[in-house]
Residue frames as qw, qx, qy, qz and C-alpha x, y, z in Angstrom:
[[0.489, -0.013, -0.764, 0.421, -88.01, -23.55, -21.64],
 [0.469, -0.769, -0.423, -0.094, -89.97, -23.17, -18.41],
 [0.035, 0.840, -0.250, 0.480, -88.71, -20.28, -16.30],
 [0.706, -0.615, 0.308, -0.169, -88.23, -22.32, -13.10],
 [0.941, 0.053, 0.184, 0.278, -86.10, -24.84, -15.01],
 [0.489, 0.708, -0.072, 0.506, -84.16, -22.01, -16.65],
 [0.333, -0.840, 0.254, -0.345, -83.60, -20.50, -13.20],
 [0.884, -0.363, 0.289, 0.057, -82.19, -23.83, -11.97],
 [0.823, 0.366, 0.122, 0.417, -79.94, -24.09, -15.05],
 [0.188, 0.845, -0.132, 0.482, -78.74, -20.50, -14.59],
 [0.592, -0.734, 0.274, -0.187, -78.00, -21.15, -10.90],
 [0.926, -0.127, 0.269, 0.232, -75.93, -24.20, -11.78],
 [0.662, 0.573, 0.091, 0.474, -74.14, -22.44, -14.65],
 [0.071, 0.816, -0.167, 0.548, -73.35, -19.28, -12.69],
 [0.585, -0.025, -0.676, 0.448, -72.56, -21.31, -9.52],
 [0.199, -0.210, 0.370, -0.883, -75.00, -19.57, -7.18],
 [0.216, 0.273, 0.868, -0.355, -78.18, -20.62, -5.36],
 [0.098, 0.530, 0.727, 0.425, -81.56, -20.58, -7.13],
 [0.167, -0.839, -0.457, 0.244, -82.88, -17.87, -4.82],
 [0.283, -0.612, 0.151, 0.723, -80.16, -15.47, -5.99],
 [0.236, 0.095, 0.664, 0.703, -81.08, -15.77, -9.69],
 [0.336, 0.616, 0.374, -0.606, -83.57, -13.23, -11.11],
 [0.407, 0.308, 0.665, 0.545, -84.89, -13.42, -14.66],
 [0.053, 0.492, 0.110, -0.862, -85.50, -9.90, -15.96],
 [0.418, 0.356, -0.408, -0.729, -86.38, -10.53, -19.62],
 [0.689, 0.050, 0.661, -0.293, -88.93, -13.38, -19.72],
 [0.763, 0.587, 0.017, -0.271, -89.36, -13.42, -23.56],
 [0.396, 0.682, -0.614, 0.021, -85.64, -13.83, -24.30],
 [0.324, -0.398, 0.803, -0.303, -85.25, -16.21, -21.36],
 [0.828, 0.174, 0.394, -0.358, -87.95, -18.53, -22.69],
 [0.751, 0.607, -0.238, -0.100, -85.91, -19.03, -25.88],
 [0.003, 0.673, -0.724, 0.151, -82.70, -19.93, -23.97],
 [0.962, -0.035, -0.206, -0.177, -81.97, -23.66, -24.01],
 [0.829, 0.150, -0.349, 0.410, -78.26, -24.20, -23.46],
 [0.585, -0.601, -0.170, 0.518, -75.77, -23.06, -20.83],
 [0.398, 0.057, 0.256, 0.879, -74.18, -20.84, -23.45],
 [0.118, -0.658, -0.463, -0.582, -77.57, -19.11, -23.95],
 [0.544, -0.757, -0.337, 0.133, -77.76, -18.58, -20.18],
 [0.579, -0.329, 0.028, 0.746, -74.25, -17.06, -20.11],
 [0.202, 0.335, 0.378, 0.839, -75.16, -14.72, -22.99],
 [0.321, -0.757, -0.461, -0.334, -78.38, -13.67, -21.24],
 [0.617, -0.625, -0.231, 0.419, -76.37, -13.00, -18.07],
 [0.459, -0.098, 0.166, 0.867, -73.92, -10.76, -19.96],
 [0.002, -0.464, -0.450, -0.763, -76.79, -8.86, -21.63],
 [0.172, -0.113, 0.425, -0.881, -78.61, -8.37, -18.31],
 [0.646, -0.187, -0.472, -0.570, -81.55, -10.67, -19.00],
 [0.809, -0.388, -0.429, 0.104, -80.54, -12.75, -15.98],
 [0.030, -0.760, 0.360, -0.541, -79.28, -11.01, -12.85],
 [0.696, -0.174, -0.621, 0.316, -77.49, -12.56, -9.87],
 [0.385, -0.868, -0.054, -0.309, -78.32, -10.92, -6.54],
 [0.184, 0.593, -0.643, 0.449, -75.50, -10.28, -4.05],
 [0.597, -0.209, -0.751, 0.191, -75.07, -12.78, -1.23],
 [0.399, -0.743, 0.026, -0.537, -76.67, -11.68, 2.03],
 [0.408, 0.178, -0.749, 0.491, -74.91, -12.17, 5.35],
 [0.422, -0.603, -0.640, 0.223, -76.11, -12.11, 8.94],
 [0.005, -0.827, -0.087, -0.556, -77.12, -8.62, 9.97],
 [0.482, -0.035, -0.533, 0.694, -75.14, -7.05, 12.84],
 [0.197, -0.546, -0.127, -0.805, -77.84, -4.43, 13.48],
 [0.738, -0.569, -0.264, -0.248, -79.46, -6.22, 16.43],
 [0.800, -0.175, -0.278, 0.502, -76.05, -6.99, 17.95],
 [0.289, 0.329, -0.094, 0.894, -75.01, -3.32, 17.72],
 [0.430, -0.604, -0.180, -0.646, -78.25, -2.22, 19.35],
 [0.844, -0.455, -0.280, 0.037, -77.73, -4.67, 22.24],
 [0.679, 0.032, -0.218, 0.701, -74.09, -3.62, 22.66],
 [0.027, 0.501, -0.005, 0.865, -75.14, 0.03, 22.86],
 [0.646, -0.607, -0.199, -0.417, -77.68, -0.80, 25.59],
 [0.864, -0.299, -0.255, 0.314, -75.10, -2.78, 27.56],
 [0.483, 0.267, -0.138, 0.822, -72.60, 0.08, 27.21],
 [0.212, -0.554, -0.012, -0.805, -75.13, 2.52, 28.66],
 [0.139, -0.246, 0.741, -0.610, -75.57, 0.23, 31.70],
 [0.780, 0.005, 0.090, -0.619, -78.69, -1.72, 30.82],
 [0.901, 0.177, -0.353, -0.178, -79.18, -5.50, 30.49],
 [0.341, 0.434, -0.731, 0.402, -76.94, -6.32, 33.47],
 [0.663, -0.413, 0.225, -0.583, -79.52, -7.55, 35.98],
 [0.501, -0.334, 0.782, -0.161, -79.37, -10.92, 37.77],
 [0.827, 0.345, 0.399, -0.196, -81.26, -12.63, 34.93],
 [0.600, 0.768, -0.221, -0.030, -78.55, -11.67, 32.43],
 [0.131, -0.740, 0.652, -0.100, -75.60, -12.93, 34.48],
 [0.969, 0.049, -0.242, 0.001, -73.82, -16.24, 34.09],
 [0.673, 0.207, -0.442, 0.556, -71.12, -17.20, 36.54],
 [0.515, -0.664, -0.370, 0.397, -70.07, -15.89, 39.94],
 [0.023, -0.990, 0.038, 0.130, -68.83, -12.40, 40.70],
 [0.515, -0.553, 0.526, 0.390, -65.27, -13.72, 40.57],
 [0.594, 0.203, 0.657, 0.418, -65.62, -15.28, 37.14],
 [0.305, 0.865, 0.371, 0.145, -67.25, -12.13, 35.77],
 [0.180, -0.947, 0.158, 0.212, -64.33, -9.96, 36.89],
 [0.652, 0.667, -0.353, 0.073, -61.75, -11.78, 34.78],
 [0.577, -0.655, 0.482, -0.071, -59.93, -13.64, 37.55],
 [0.929, 0.113, 0.310, 0.171, -59.06, -16.48, 35.23],
 [0.559, 0.752, -0.054, 0.346, -57.17, -14.15, 32.88],
 [0.219, -0.858, 0.371, -0.279, -55.38, -12.65, 35.88],
 [0.824, -0.363, 0.435, -0.020, -54.45, -16.10, 37.17],
 [0.876, 0.389, 0.171, 0.229, -53.18, -17.17, 33.73],
 [0.350, 0.832, -0.228, 0.365, -50.81, -14.19, 33.40],
 [0.500, -0.719, 0.416, -0.245, -49.65, -14.72, 36.98],
 [0.897, -0.154, 0.412, 0.036, -48.91, -18.41, 36.47],
 [0.791, 0.560, 0.070, 0.236, -47.37, -18.06, 33.02],
 [0.146, 0.876, -0.350, 0.298, -44.82, -15.50, 34.13],
 [0.581, -0.585, 0.538, -0.178, -43.79, -17.67, 37.07],
 [0.930, 0.112, 0.344, 0.067, -43.56, -20.78, 34.91],
 [0.587, 0.761, -0.136, 0.240, -41.36, -18.89, 32.42],
 [0.152, -0.810, 0.496, -0.274, -39.02, -17.99, 35.25],
 [0.809, -0.293, 0.498, -0.105, -38.95, -21.58, 36.48],
 [0.885, 0.419, 0.158, 0.126, -38.15, -22.82, 32.99],
 [0.345, 0.848, -0.293, 0.277, -35.31, -20.30, 32.66],
 [0.316, -0.688, 0.580, -0.301, -33.79, -21.21, 36.03],
 [0.853, 0.069, -0.494, -0.154, -34.64, -24.92, 36.04],
 [0.291, -0.601, 0.621, -0.409, -33.84, -25.54, 39.74],
 [0.113, 0.170, -0.977, 0.068, -33.30, -29.03, 41.19],
 [0.192, 0.338, 0.827, -0.406, -36.76, -29.12, 42.79],
 [0.153, 0.036, -0.429, -0.890, -38.46, -27.90, 39.57],
 [0.349, -0.349, -0.797, -0.349, -41.48, -30.22, 39.75],
 [0.314, -0.518, -0.646, 0.464, -42.27, -29.30, 43.35],
 [0.065, -0.369, -0.051, 0.926, -42.02, -25.59, 42.58],
 [0.179, -0.112, -0.639, -0.740, -44.14, -26.04, 39.44],
 [0.353, -0.503, -0.785, -0.081, -46.94, -27.51, 41.54],
 [0.271, -0.513, -0.421, 0.697, -46.56, -24.73, 44.12],
 [0.033, 0.144, -0.263, -0.953, -46.92, -22.13, 41.35],
 [0.297, -0.311, -0.748, -0.507, -50.07, -23.88, 40.20],
 [0.410, -0.576, -0.680, 0.192, -51.44, -23.74, 43.73],
 [0.021, 0.848, 0.086, 0.522, -50.71, -19.98, 43.85],
 [0.731, -0.464, -0.268, 0.423, -48.22, -20.30, 46.68],
 [0.455, -0.134, 0.054, 0.879, -46.10, -17.40, 45.39],
 [0.136, 0.790, 0.339, -0.492, -47.46, -13.85, 45.31],
 [0.430, 0.872, -0.134, -0.190, -45.16, -12.65, 42.55],
 [0.800, 0.464, -0.292, 0.244, -41.87, -13.28, 40.73],
 [0.045, 0.681, -0.526, 0.509, -39.80, -11.70, 43.50],
 [0.736, -0.371, 0.391, -0.409, -41.38, -14.02, 46.07],
 [0.980, 0.197, 0.007, -0.005, -40.61, -17.05, 43.87],
 [0.531, 0.654, -0.388, 0.373, -37.05, -15.83, 43.31],
 [0.263, -0.630, 0.534, -0.499, -36.44, -15.42, 47.06],
 [0.903, -0.178, 0.273, -0.279, -37.84, -18.88, 47.74],
 [0.897, 0.384, -0.157, 0.154, -35.50, -20.46, 45.15],
 [0.279, 0.686, -0.474, 0.477, -32.46, -18.61, 46.60],
 [0.549, -0.518, 0.460, -0.468, -33.39, -19.76, 50.13],
 [0.986, 0.025, 0.092, -0.135, -33.51, -23.37, 48.92],
 [0.759, 0.514, -0.275, 0.291, -29.99, -23.27, 47.45]]
């Protein structure tokens, strides 16, 4: 059998890609015809399957090290405003979520109005919200 055809048969039999199949013993491999022959060759070491390769993290590590040491932070590397780069969204989310939890627990009569006020960042903190609710009642 031709070696390229044998390689294709071995890839199919061993359920890997053609590029991962290496034929080490060409003389024995030429005599192989069936899938069973391919399996036997594989067990004997006449056909070898290379390990799967992944994406290398080397370049990413190198870049991370440079950024950690203070490089790669010039105006050409930045996306977003100063505010967005400082994590204001995360801060806003924690702020709003805590207040919404409190609203849900209390469930005052003017819940919807207060909900919108929380969204608009009317209240500085939970204590401020609490005082506002007590003043309403």
